TORKOL-4160 file (C-alpha; in steps of 0.2 Angstrom, whole numbers, padded with zeros to 4 digits, m for minus):
432
<pt num="1" X="0267" Y="0801" Z="0086"/>
<pt num="2" X="0281" Y="0805" Z="0073"/>
<pt num="3" X="0291" Y="0791" Z="0066"/>
<pt num="4" X="0307" Y="0797" Z="0074"/>
<pt num="5" X="0299" Y="0798" Z="0091"/>
<pt num="6" X="0291" Y="0781" Z="0089"/>
<pt num="7" X="0308" Y="0773" Z="0085"/>
<pt num="8" X="0316" Y="0782" Z="0100"/>
<pt num="9" X="0302" Y="0775" Z="0111"/>
<pt num="10" X="0304" Y="0757" Z="0105"/>
<pt num="11" X="0323" Y="0759" Z="0107"/>
<pt num="12" X="0320" Y="0764" Z="0125"/>
<pt num="13" X="0309" Y="0748" Z="0128"/>
<pt num="14" X="0323" Y="0737" Z="0121"/>
<pt num="15" X="0336" Y="0745" Z="0132"/>
<pt num="16" X="0325" Y="0744" Z="0148"/>
<pt num="17" X="0322" Y="0726" Z="0143"/>
<pt num="18" X="0340" Y="0723" Z="0142"/>
<pt num="19" X="0344" Y="0731" Z="0159"/>
<pt num="20" X="0329" Y="0722" Z="0168"/>
<pt num="21" X="0334" Y="0705" Z="0162"/>
<pt num="22" X="0352" Y="0708" Z="0167"/>
<pt num="23" X="0347" Y="0713" Z="0184"/>
<pt num="24" X="0334" Y="0700" Z="0187"/>
<pt num="25" X="0341" Y="0684" Z="0178"/>
<pt num="26" X="0359" Y="0686" Z="0175"/>
<pt num="27" X="0368" Y="0688" Z="0191"/>
<pt num="28" X="0383" Y="0677" Z="0192"/>
<pt num="29" X="0385" Y="0675" Z="0174"/>
<pt num="30" X="0404" Y="0676" Z="0169"/>
<pt num="31" X="0410" Y="0692" Z="0161"/>
<pt num="32" X="0414" Y="0686" Z="0144"/>
<pt num="33" X="0396" Y="0679" Z="0140"/>
<pt num="34" X="0389" Y="0695" Z="0148"/>
<pt num="35" X="0399" Y="0705" Z="0135"/>
<pt num="36" X="0392" Y="0695" Z="0121"/>
<pt num="37" X="0375" Y="0698" Z="0128"/>
<pt num="38" X="0378" Y="0717" Z="0129"/>
<pt num="39" X="0384" Y="0716" Z="0112"/>
<pt num="40" X="0368" Y="0708" Z="0106"/>
<pt num="41" X="0358" Y="0722" Z="0113"/>
<pt num="42" X="0370" Y="0736" Z="0107"/>
<pt num="43" X="0368" Y="0729" Z="0089"/>
<pt num="44" X="0349" Y="0728" Z="0091"/>
<pt num="45" X="0349" Y="0746" Z="0097"/>
<pt num="46" X="0360" Y="0752" Z="0083"/>
<pt num="47" X="0350" Y="0743" Z="0070"/>
<pt num="48" X="0334" Y="0752" Z="0076"/>
<pt num="49" X="0342" Y="0769" Z="0074"/>
<pt num="50" X="0351" Y="0765" Z="0057"/>
<pt num="51" X="0343" Y="0770" Z="0041"/>
<pt num="52" X="0338" Y="0754" Z="0033"/>
<pt num="53" X="0325" Y="0760" Z="0021"/>
<pt num="54" X="0326" Y="0750" Z="0005"/>
<pt num="55" X="0331" Y="0734" Z="0014"/>
<pt num="56" X="0316" Y="0726" Z="0007"/>
<pt num="57" X="0319" Y="0733" Z="m0011"/>
<pt num="58" X="0326" Y="0717" Z="m0016"/>
<pt num="59" X="0309" Y="0708" Z="m0014"/>
<pt num="60" X="0301" Y="0703" Z="m0030"/>
<pt num="61" X="0285" Y="0712" Z="m0035"/>
<pt num="62" X="0282" Y="0703" Z="m0051"/>
<pt num="63" X="0264" Y="0697" Z="m0052"/>
<pt num="64" X="0270" Y="0679" Z="m0057"/>
<pt num="65" X="0284" Y="0678" Z="m0044"/>
<pt num="66" X="0280" Y="0665" Z="m0030"/>
<pt num="67" X="0275" Y="0672" Z="m0013"/>
<pt num="68" X="0289" Y="0671" Z="m0001"/>
<pt num="69" X="0283" Y="0665" Z="0016"/>
<pt num="70" X="0294" Y="0663" Z="0031"/>
<pt num="71" X="0288" Y="0651" Z="0045"/>
<pt num="72" X="0295" Y="0657" Z="0061"/>
<pt num="73" X="0295" Y="0642" Z="0074"/>
<pt num="74" X="0301" Y="0641" Z="0092"/>
<pt num="75" X="0319" Y="0636" Z="0095"/>
<pt num="76" X="0321" Y="0617" Z="0095"/>
<pt num="77" X="0311" Y="0613" Z="0079"/>
<pt num="78" X="0322" Y="0619" Z="0065"/>
<pt num="79" X="0316" Y="0608" Z="0051"/>
<pt num="80" X="0334" Y="0606" Z="0045"/>
<pt num="81" X="0338" Y="0597" Z="0061"/>
<pt num="82" X="0321" Y="0591" Z="0068"/>
<pt num="83" X="0320" Y="0572" Z="0065"/>
<pt num="84" X="0333" Y="0575" Z="0052"/>
<pt num="85" X="0336" Y="0557" Z="0047"/>
<pt num="86" X="0317" Y="0554" Z="0045"/>
<pt num="87" X="0314" Y="0567" Z="0032"/>
<pt num="88" X="0298" Y="0573" Z="0040"/>
<pt num="89" X="0298" Y="0591" Z="0035"/>
<pt num="90" X="0292" Y="0604" Z="0046"/>
<pt num="91" X="0285" Y="0598" Z="0063"/>
<pt num="92" X="0267" Y="0605" Z="0060"/>
<pt num="93" X="0266" Y="0602" Z="0042"/>
<pt num="94" X="0268" Y="0619" Z="0035"/>
<pt num="95" X="0279" Y="0612" Z="0021"/>
<pt num="96" X="0264" Y="0605" Z="0013"/>
<pt num="97" X="0260" Y="0623" Z="0008"/>
<pt num="98" X="0275" Y="0624" Z="m0004"/>
<pt num="99" X="0270" Y="0625" Z="m0022"/>
<pt num="100" X="0275" Y="0634" Z="m0038"/>
<pt num="101" X="0266" Y="0650" Z="m0032"/>
<pt num="102" X="0272" Y="0649" Z="m0014"/>
<pt num="103" X="0290" Y="0646" Z="m0007"/>
<pt num="104" X="0294" Y="0643" Z="0011"/>
<pt num="105" X="0309" Y="0646" Z="0022"/>
<pt num="106" X="0310" Y="0642" Z="0041"/>
<pt num="107" X="0318" Y="0649" Z="0056"/>
<pt num="108" X="0335" Y="0642" Z="0060"/>
<pt num="109" X="0342" Y="0636" Z="0077"/>
<pt num="110" X="0358" Y="0645" Z="0080"/>
<pt num="111" X="0371" Y="0635" Z="0090"/>
<pt num="112" X="0373" Y="0641" Z="0108"/>
<pt num="113" X="0382" Y="0635" Z="0123"/>
<pt num="114" X="0375" Y="0633" Z="0141"/>
<pt num="115" X="0377" Y="0651" Z="0146"/>
<pt num="116" X="0370" Y="0658" Z="0131"/>
<pt num="117" X="0355" Y="0646" Z="0131"/>
<pt num="118" X="0352" Y="0651" Z="0149"/>
<pt num="119" X="0352" Y="0669" Z="0144"/>
<pt num="120" X="0340" Y="0667" Z="0130"/>
<pt num="121" X="0328" Y="0656" Z="0140"/>
<pt num="122" X="0329" Y="0668" Z="0154"/>
<pt num="123" X="0325" Y="0683" Z="0144"/>
<pt num="124" X="0311" Y="0673" Z="0135"/>
<pt num="125" X="0304" Y="0669" Z="0153"/>
<pt num="126" X="0304" Y="0688" Z="0158"/>
<pt num="127" X="0297" Y="0695" Z="0141"/>
<pt num="128" X="0285" Y="0681" Z="0136"/>
<pt num="129" X="0293" Y="0679" Z="0119"/>
<pt num="130" X="0310" Y="0674" Z="0112"/>
<pt num="131" X="0318" Y="0690" Z="0106"/>
<pt num="132" X="0336" Y="0683" Z="0104"/>
<pt num="133" X="0330" Y="0668" Z="0093"/>
<pt num="134" X="0320" Y="0681" Z="0082"/>
<pt num="135" X="0334" Y="0693" Z="0081"/>
<pt num="136" X="0346" Y="0679" Z="0075"/>
<pt num="137" X="0333" Y="0676" Z="0061"/>
<pt num="138" X="0330" Y="0694" Z="0056"/>
<pt num="139" X="0337" Y="0693" Z="0038"/>
<pt num="140" X="0325" Y="0679" Z="0033"/>
<pt num="141" X="0311" Y="0687" Z="0042"/>
<pt num="142" X="0313" Y="0704" Z="0033"/>
<pt num="143" X="0315" Y="0697" Z="0016"/>
<pt num="144" X="0298" Y="0688" Z="0017"/>
<pt num="145" X="0282" Y="0694" Z="0009"/>
<pt num="146" X="0272" Y="0685" Z="0023"/>
<pt num="147" X="0277" Y="0678" Z="0040"/>
<pt num="148" X="0268" Y="0664" Z="0048"/>
<pt num="149" X="0270" Y="0661" Z="0067"/>
<pt num="150" X="0264" Y="0646" Z="0077"/>
<pt num="151" X="0262" Y="0654" Z="0095"/>
<pt num="152" X="0263" Y="0671" Z="0103"/>
<pt num="153" X="0281" Y="0667" Z="0109"/>
<pt num="154" X="0286" Y="0669" Z="0091"/>
<pt num="155" X="0274" Y="0683" Z="0084"/>
<pt num="156" X="0277" Y="0695" Z="0098"/>
<pt num="157" X="0295" Y="0696" Z="0095"/>
<pt num="158" X="0292" Y="0696" Z="0076"/>
<pt num="159" X="0280" Y="0711" Z="0079"/>
<pt num="160" X="0293" Y="0720" Z="0088"/>
<pt num="161" X="0306" Y="0717" Z="0075"/>
<pt num="162" X="0294" Y="0723" Z="0061"/>
<pt num="163" X="0290" Y="0739" Z="0071"/>
<pt num="164" X="0308" Y="0743" Z="0073"/>
<pt num="165" X="0311" Y="0741" Z="0054"/>
<pt num="166" X="0310" Y="0757" Z="0044"/>
<pt num="167" X="0304" Y="0759" Z="0026"/>
<pt num="168" X="0287" Y="0757" Z="0018"/>
<pt num="169" X="0288" Y="0739" Z="0013"/>
<pt num="170" X="0286" Y="0726" Z="0027"/>
<pt num="171" X="0281" Y="0708" Z="0027"/>
<pt num="172" X="0263" Y="0704" Z="0032"/>
<pt num="173" X="0261" Y="0695" Z="0049"/>
<pt num="174" X="0250" Y="0680" Z="0052"/>
<pt num="175" X="0250" Y="0679" Z="0071"/>
<pt num="176" X="0243" Y="0663" Z="0079"/>
<pt num="177" X="0238" Y="0664" Z="0098"/>
<pt num="178" X="0237" Y="0648" Z="0109"/>
<pt num="179" X="0241" Y="0651" Z="0127"/>
<pt num="180" X="0241" Y="0670" Z="0129"/>
<pt num="181" X="0223" Y="0673" Z="0130"/>
<pt num="182" X="0221" Y="0660" Z="0144"/>
<pt num="183" X="0233" Y="0670" Z="0155"/>
<pt num="184" X="0229" Y="0688" Z="0149"/>
<pt num="185" X="0220" Y="0693" Z="0165"/>
<pt num="186" X="0235" Y="0687" Z="0176"/>
<pt num="187" X="0248" Y="0698" Z="0166"/>
<pt num="188" X="0254" Y="0714" Z="0173"/>
<pt num="189" X="0247" Y="0730" Z="0167"/>
<pt num="190" X="0264" Y="0734" Z="0158"/>
<pt num="191" X="0264" Y="0718" Z="0149"/>
<pt num="192" X="0246" Y="0720" Z="0143"/>
<pt num="193" X="0250" Y="0737" Z="0136"/>
<pt num="194" X="0266" Y="0731" Z="0128"/>
<pt num="195" X="0258" Y="0716" Z="0120"/>
<pt num="196" X="0243" Y="0725" Z="0114"/>
<pt num="197" X="0255" Y="0737" Z="0105"/>
<pt num="198" X="0264" Y="0723" Z="0097"/>
<pt num="199" X="0248" Y="0714" Z="0092"/>
<pt num="200" X="0243" Y="0730" Z="0083"/>
<pt num="201" X="0257" Y="0725" Z="0070"/>
<pt num="202" X="0249" Y="0708" Z="0066"/>
<pt num="203" X="0239" Y="0709" Z="0050"/>
<pt num="204" X="0229" Y="0693" Z="0054"/>
<pt num="205" X="0226" Y="0685" Z="0071"/>
<pt num="206" X="0222" Y="0666" Z="0071"/>
<pt num="207" X="0217" Y="0654" Z="0085"/>
<pt num="208" X="0214" Y="0636" Z="0086"/>
<pt num="209" X="0197" Y="0637" Z="0094"/>
<pt num="210" X="0181" Y="0648" Z="0094"/>
<pt num="211" X="0183" Y="0650" Z="0113"/>
<pt num="212" X="0200" Y="0659" Z="0110"/>
<pt num="213" X="0193" Y="0669" Z="0096"/>
<pt num="214" X="0179" Y="0676" Z="0107"/>
<pt num="215" X="0193" Y="0680" Z="0120"/>
<pt num="216" X="0203" Y="0690" Z="0107"/>
<pt num="217" X="0187" Y="0700" Z="0103"/>
<pt num="218" X="0184" Y="0703" Z="0122"/>
<pt num="219" X="0202" Y="0707" Z="0127"/>
<pt num="220" X="0209" Y="0715" Z="0112"/>
<pt num="221" X="0194" Y="0720" Z="0102"/>
<pt num="222" X="0201" Y="0711" Z="0087"/>
<pt num="223" X="0193" Y="0698" Z="0075"/>
<pt num="224" X="0202" Y="0681" Z="0075"/>
<pt num="225" X="0201" Y="0668" Z="0062"/>
<pt num="226" X="0199" Y="0650" Z="0068"/>
<pt num="227" X="0212" Y="0638" Z="0060"/>
<pt num="228" X="0208" Y="0620" Z="0064"/>
<pt num="229" X="0224" Y="0610" Z="0070"/>
<pt num="230" X="0229" Y="0594" Z="0061"/>
<pt num="231" X="0238" Y="0578" Z="0064"/>
<pt num="232" X="0252" Y="0570" Z="0053"/>
<pt num="233" X="0245" Y="0555" Z="0043"/>
<pt num="234" X="0263" Y="0549" Z="0041"/>
<pt num="235" X="0266" Y="0547" Z="0060"/>
<pt num="236" X="0248" Y="0541" Z="0063"/>
<pt num="237" X="0240" Y="0534" Z="0048"/>
<pt num="238" X="0221" Y="0531" Z="0049"/>
<pt num="239" X="0216" Y="0514" Z="0056"/>
<pt num="240" X="0198" Y="0510" Z="0051"/>
<pt num="241" X="0189" Y="0500" Z="0064"/>
<pt num="242" X="0178" Y="0485" Z="0059"/>
<pt num="243" X="0173" Y="0480" Z="0076"/>
<pt num="244" X="0179" Y="0487" Z="0093"/>
<pt num="245" X="0182" Y="0473" Z="0106"/>
<pt num="246" X="0187" Y="0479" Z="0123"/>
<pt num="247" X="0199" Y="0469" Z="0135"/>
<pt num="248" X="0194" Y="0464" Z="0152"/>
<pt num="249" X="0198" Y="0473" Z="0163"/>
<pt num="250" X="0195" Y="0488" Z="0151"/>
<pt num="251" X="0212" Y="0496" Z="0146"/>
<pt num="252" X="0212" Y="0515" Z="0149"/>
<pt num="253" X="0227" Y="0526" Z="0144"/>
<pt num="254" X="0231" Y="0544" Z="0145"/>
<pt num="255" X="0246" Y="0554" Z="0138"/>
<pt num="256" X="0253" Y="0571" Z="0139"/>
<pt num="257" X="0264" Y="0584" Z="0147"/>
<pt num="258" X="0256" Y="0601" Z="0146"/>
<pt num="259" X="0251" Y="0610" Z="0162"/>
<pt num="260" X="0232" Y="0609" Z="0158"/>
<pt num="261" X="0231" Y="0590" Z="0160"/>
<pt num="262" X="0221" Y="0585" Z="0175"/>
<pt num="263" X="0230" Y="0570" Z="0181"/>
<pt num="264" X="0222" Y="0571" Z="0199"/>
<pt num="265" X="0205" Y="0568" Z="0191"/>
<pt num="266" X="0212" Y="0553" Z="0181"/>
<pt num="267" X="0219" Y="0545" Z="0196"/>
<pt num="268" X="0204" Y="0547" Z="0207"/>
<pt num="269" X="0193" Y="0540" Z="0193"/>
<pt num="270" X="0202" Y="0524" Z="0191"/>
<pt num="271" X="0212" Y="0520" Z="0206"/>
<pt num="272" X="0208" Y="0503" Z="0214"/>
<pt num="273" X="0193" Y="0500" Z="0202"/>
<pt num="274" X="0197" Y="0482" Z="0196"/>
<pt num="275" X="0186" Y="0485" Z="0181"/>
<pt num="276" X="0200" Y="0495" Z="0174"/>
<pt num="277" X="0219" Y="0493" Z="0170"/>
<pt num="278" X="0226" Y="0511" Z="0167"/>
<pt num="279" X="0242" Y="0518" Z="0161"/>
<pt num="280" X="0247" Y="0536" Z="0162"/>
<pt num="281" X="0261" Y="0542" Z="0152"/>
<pt num="282" X="0268" Y="0559" Z="0157"/>
<pt num="283" X="0285" Y="0567" Z="0161"/>
<pt num="284" X="0277" Y="0578" Z="0175"/>
<pt num="285" X="0276" Y="0572" Z="0193"/>
<pt num="286" X="0260" Y="0564" Z="0197"/>
<pt num="287" X="0254" Y="0559" Z="0215"/>
<pt num="288" X="0253" Y="0540" Z="0214"/>
<pt num="289" X="0244" Y="0532" Z="0229"/>
<pt num="290" X="0253" Y="0516" Z="0234"/>
<pt num="291" X="0237" Y="0507" Z="0235"/>
<pt num="292" X="0232" Y="0510" Z="0217"/>
<pt num="293" X="0240" Y="0495" Z="0209"/>
<pt num="294" X="0229" Y="0495" Z="0194"/>
<pt num="295" X="0237" Y="0511" Z="0187"/>
<pt num="296" X="0255" Y="0512" Z="0180"/>
<pt num="297" X="0263" Y="0529" Z="0179"/>
<pt num="298" X="0278" Y="0530" Z="0167"/>
<pt num="299" X="0283" Y="0542" Z="0153"/>
<pt num="300" X="0284" Y="0536" Z="0135"/>
<pt num="301" X="0299" Y="0541" Z="0124"/>
<pt num="302" X="0298" Y="0542" Z="0105"/>
<pt num="303" X="0285" Y="0539" Z="0092"/>
<pt num="304" X="0287" Y="0520" Z="0093"/>
<pt num="305" X="0282" Y="0519" Z="0112"/>
<pt num="306" X="0268" Y="0532" Z="0109"/>
<pt num="307" X="0261" Y="0521" Z="0096"/>
<pt num="308" X="0263" Y="0505" Z="0107"/>
<pt num="309" X="0253" Y="0514" Z="0121"/>
<pt num="310" X="0238" Y="0518" Z="0109"/>
<pt num="311" X="0239" Y="0500" Z="0102"/>
<pt num="312" X="0238" Y="0493" Z="0120"/>
<pt num="313" X="0223" Y="0504" Z="0125"/>
<pt num="314" X="0204" Y="0502" Z="0122"/>
<pt num="315" X="0200" Y="0519" Z="0128"/>
<pt num="316" X="0210" Y="0535" Z="0127"/>
<pt num="317" X="0206" Y="0548" Z="0141"/>
<pt num="318" X="0210" Y="0567" Z="0139"/>
<pt num="319" X="0207" Y="0574" Z="0156"/>
<pt num="320" X="0209" Y="0593" Z="0157"/>
<pt num="321" X="0209" Y="0609" Z="0168"/>
<pt num="322" X="0199" Y="0624" Z="0161"/>
<pt num="323" X="0207" Y="0632" Z="0146"/>
<pt num="324" X="0202" Y="0639" Z="0129"/>
<pt num="325" X="0215" Y="0634" Z="0118"/>
<pt num="326" X="0211" Y="0616" Z="0113"/>
<pt num="327" X="0223" Y="0608" Z="0126"/>
<pt num="328" X="0224" Y="0589" Z="0122"/>
<pt num="329" X="0219" Y="0591" Z="0104"/>
<pt num="330" X="0235" Y="0582" Z="0097"/>
<pt num="331" X="0231" Y="0567" Z="0108"/>
<pt num="332" X="0213" Y="0567" Z="0103"/>
<pt num="333" X="0217" Y="0567" Z="0085"/>
<pt num="334" X="0230" Y="0553" Z="0087"/>
<pt num="335" X="0218" Y="0542" Z="0096"/>
<pt num="336" X="0205" Y="0544" Z="0083"/>
<pt num="337" X="0217" Y="0540" Z="0069"/>
<pt num="338" X="0222" Y="0525" Z="0079"/>
<pt num="339" X="0204" Y="0519" Z="0080"/>
<pt num="340" X="0202" Y="0521" Z="0099"/>
<pt num="341" X="0187" Y="0527" Z="0109"/>
<pt num="342" X="0190" Y="0544" Z="0117"/>
<pt num="343" X="0184" Y="0552" Z="0132"/>
<pt num="344" X="0188" Y="0570" Z="0135"/>
<pt num="345" X="0184" Y="0584" Z="0147"/>
<pt num="346" X="0172" Y="0595" Z="0138"/>
<pt num="347" X="0182" Y="0611" Z="0139"/>
<pt num="348" X="0194" Y="0621" Z="0129"/>
<pt num="349" X="0185" Y="0621" Z="0112"/>
<pt num="350" X="0188" Y="0602" Z="0108"/>
<pt num="351" X="0170" Y="0601" Z="0102"/>
<pt num="352" X="0175" Y="0613" Z="0088"/>
<pt num="353" X="0184" Y="0597" Z="0081"/>
<pt num="354" X="0172" Y="0583" Z="0086"/>
<pt num="355" X="0154" Y="0581" Z="0090"/>
<pt num="356" X="0148" Y="0573" Z="0106"/>
<pt num="357" X="0142" Y="0559" Z="0095"/>
<pt num="358" X="0160" Y="0555" Z="0091"/>
<pt num="359" X="0169" Y="0559" Z="0107"/>
<pt num="360" X="0162" Y="0557" Z="0124"/>
<pt num="361" X="0164" Y="0573" Z="0134"/>
<pt num="362" X="0163" Y="0574" Z="0153"/>
<pt num="363" X="0162" Y="0589" Z="0165"/>
<pt num="364" X="0178" Y="0597" Z="0172"/>
<pt num="365" X="0185" Y="0589" Z="0188"/>
<pt num="366" X="0172" Y="0575" Z="0189"/>
<pt num="367" X="0181" Y="0558" Z="0192"/>
<pt num="368" X="0164" Y="0549" Z="0195"/>
<pt num="369" X="0157" Y="0555" Z="0178"/>
<pt num="370" X="0174" Y="0550" Z="0169"/>
<pt num="371" X="0174" Y="0533" Z="0177"/>
<pt num="372" X="0156" Y="0529" Z="0173"/>
<pt num="373" X="0157" Y="0536" Z="0155"/>
<pt num="374" X="0172" Y="0525" Z="0151"/>
<pt num="375" X="0163" Y="0510" Z="0159"/>
<pt num="376" X="0148" Y="0513" Z="0148"/>
<pt num="377" X="0159" Y="0513" Z="0132"/>
<pt num="378" X="0165" Y="0496" Z="0138"/>
<pt num="379" X="0148" Y="0489" Z="0141"/>
<pt num="380" X="0142" Y="0494" Z="0123"/>
<pt num="381" X="0155" Y="0488" Z="0110"/>
<pt num="382" X="0143" Y="0490" Z="0096"/>
<pt num="383" X="0138" Y="0508" Z="0100"/>
<pt num="384" X="0157" Y="0512" Z="0104"/>
<pt num="385" X="0162" Y="0505" Z="0087"/>
<pt num="386" X="0150" Y="0517" Z="0079"/>
<pt num="387" X="0156" Y="0532" Z="0089"/>
<pt num="388" X="0174" Y="0528" Z="0083"/>
<pt num="389" X="0169" Y="0527" Z="0065"/>
<pt num="390" X="0159" Y="0543" Z="0067"/>
<pt num="391" X="0175" Y="0552" Z="0074"/>
<pt num="392" X="0185" Y="0546" Z="0060"/>
<pt num="393" X="0172" Y="0552" Z="0047"/>
<pt num="394" X="0172" Y="0569" Z="0056"/>
<pt num="395" X="0191" Y="0570" Z="0055"/>
<pt num="396" X="0192" Y="0566" Z="0037"/>
<pt num="397" X="0177" Y="0577" Z="0032"/>
<pt num="398" X="0185" Y="0592" Z="0041"/>
<pt num="399" X="0203" Y="0587" Z="0035"/>
<pt num="400" X="0210" Y="0588" Z="0052"/>
<pt num="401" X="0228" Y="0584" Z="0046"/>
<pt num="402" X="0244" Y="0593" Z="0044"/>
<pt num="403" X="0240" Y="0595" Z="0025"/>
<pt num="404" X="0223" Y="0603" Z="0030"/>
<pt num="405" X="0232" Y="0614" Z="0042"/>
<pt num="406" X="0244" Y="0620" Z="0029"/>
<pt num="407" X="0230" Y="0622" Z="0016"/>
<pt num="408" X="0221" Y="0634" Z="0028"/>
<pt num="409" X="0236" Y="0645" Z="0030"/>
<pt num="410" X="0238" Y="0646" Z="0011"/>
<pt num="411" X="0220" Y="0652" Z="0009"/>
<pt num="412" X="0222" Y="0665" Z="0023"/>
<pt num="413" X="0238" Y="0671" Z="0015"/>
<pt num="414" X="0230" Y="0674" Z="m0002"/>
<pt num="415" X="0216" Y="0684" Z="0007"/>
<pt num="416" X="0230" Y="0694" Z="0017"/>
<pt num="417" X="0239" Y="0698" Z="0000"/>
<pt num="418" X="0223" Y="0703" Z="m0009"/>
<pt num="419" X="0218" Y="0714" Z="0006"/>
<pt num="420" X="0235" Y="0722" Z="0006"/>
<pt num="421" X="0235" Y="0725" Z="m0013"/>
<pt num="422" X="0217" Y="0733" Z="m0012"/>
<pt num="423" X="0223" Y="0745" Z="0002"/>
<pt num="424" X="0238" Y="0750" Z="m0008"/>
<pt num="425" X="0226" Y="0754" Z="m0023"/>
<pt num="426" X="0215" Y="0765" Z="m0012"/>
<pt num="427" X="0230" Y="0774" Z="m0004"/>
<pt num="428" X="0237" Y="0777" Z="m0022"/>
<pt num="429" X="0220" Y="0784" Z="m0027"/>
<pt num="430" X="0220" Y="0795" Z="m0012"/>
<pt num="431" X="0237" Y="0802" Z="m0015"/>
<pt num="432" X="0233" Y="0805" Z="m0034"/>
């Protein structure tokens, strides 16, 4: 397909998206916000047809110039606003990648009212990615040498932006997949075709587990590099354990809000068993039998309350539905840092992070196994102490921290740049 035909085809996709989202989501929106919404898509359409070759010409190509990396995050975690007074940097620790040889910029959250927020979120729900947030950050994205994305909701819209951009020089795209592969077979044929087209623009695919990497090969015929997730040692410093001493009754806690948490199994495992005092912290609605007076269900708010829950507990439980994207890994890492025994459903690639000698894994949807595994930990304090120590040693040896997460991105970026330079040399020789 010639370049002009390709640009025209992408323009049609953008305009059809505009009309589809207008018809499905935006009935009853006042006319003024709708005019701004139409103006947004008109600007996007005009931009795709404009001659913008040379836009990237201002990028430095000097060998000693630092690599310009743009980190495109989802709306709501702009590092300039997120926990601003605490000076925590970027939520996922990407800021640790900054050095004399690598500069980082971040996506910015543009102010928006209730109506525009509804439009943006509605369009994201229809498309599966946040096109408006990406378009607002297009200047920084296109000025970058390399773009890092945290989930598919970012990289799919960035890929579309890069496909629309004309000219020979375009940023390299590192695309990290989290949830998309788990829902791939449930998507419509149209979305699968569109997403695979957008995925073709990614220079490197990454996942958080080997399970997800295998699905990338199966569904997309693409190799994916596994990047191990990490925890902030500022928020959760390592608490070495000298001797684990459980309470009586044994204190069991679980925390989390994502859709893959299996709270039904958690409730069935511990309700009315006087050996356990259980707390479940989630913002989701959980069926709580009136007779289960040994279980408290209540959300926690903020880091202080979260730390207090870990401090209270003897054992942290991570009950999960089937998934492939390491659901629950943040809680697992936090619990290990806090020096707690951990029981988790053996699903989703968590064993990529910790061995079964460090974390106790149980079958999916098995409340009896969950209950007896937790009870066995309480009955063997010495053995449980050693499991906690082993988990902490594995965390340290694998550097499962935000610094380690950033370090992996730096290494992969150098590999991407080297590969791109090699490809340019080959193309230059072929043209000679």
